[in-house]
Residue, then its C-alpha position, 0 to 999 in steps of 0.5 A: x499500500x502506498x502512502x501519500x503526503x502533502x508538502x505545502x510551499x508558502x514562502x514570503x519570497x513566492x510573490x510577484x507585483x503586477x498590473x492588471x484590470x478585470x473584465x466583467x462584461x463587453x462593456x464594463x472593466x475595472x480601472x488599471x491598478x495592481x496587486x502584490x500577489x502571493x503564490x503557494x503550492x501544495x504537492x501531494x506525493x507518494x512517500x517512499x521508504x525513507x520518509x520522503x519523495x520529493x525535494x520541496x526546493x525543486x518546486x519552490x524554485x519552479x514557482x519562484x522562477x514563475x513569480x519572477x517572470x510576471x513580476x513588475x509587468x502588466x498582465x493582459x489576457x490573450x483569450x478574452x472574448x472582449x478585449x483585442x490586442x494589436x501590436x504596433x512597433x514598440x506598443x500593444x494596443x488593447x481594444x475594449x468596448x470603445x476604448x484603445x489603451x496603449x501599453x509599451x510592449x516592454x511593460x506587458x506580459x500577454x498570458x493565455x488566459x481569459x481574464x486577469x483574475x486570481x483563479x485564471x492566474x492560479x491555473x496558469x501557474x498550475x499549467x506550467x508546473x504540470x506540463x513536464x509529465x516526466x518530472x511529475x513521474x519522477x517525483x511521484x506527484x499525484x496532485x498539486x493545488x496552486x493558490x494565488x492571493x491578491x490580498x489578505x483574505x482573497x485567493x483563487x486556487x486550481x488543482x491538478x490530479x491523477x487521482 
């Protein structure tokens, strides 16, 4: 019988600061603003005879690298049905309703998400972690829950599981 354990990673250095706006409908969105996001992960793995299976630092480092990638950027959703993004020389033009919002390319990361929300960000982080099937197999990972918080008391999470 295999035993399972969940390792939770929630350190102060797993964070990023980013700008965004949430789109509520074809005609309603938030104003441009930003958050200091916190990211945590819960990794369920099989316990081996020596009492461990995965070095938590491996997944800490993966999450930290993703946080660094998003840090100090303005995040735009590539898959939004209400936002059209056009590329013009050094700028992206985001078209929403009757507005055209210009952004310097160097300040923007366009993510393959539908909206820049904590639930979509948690899923984006999760998809980055689970795309390497060989890594998951090597570490005996059975499930991962990824949580993104935008401030105290507000978070979104996404879960992947073999179970």
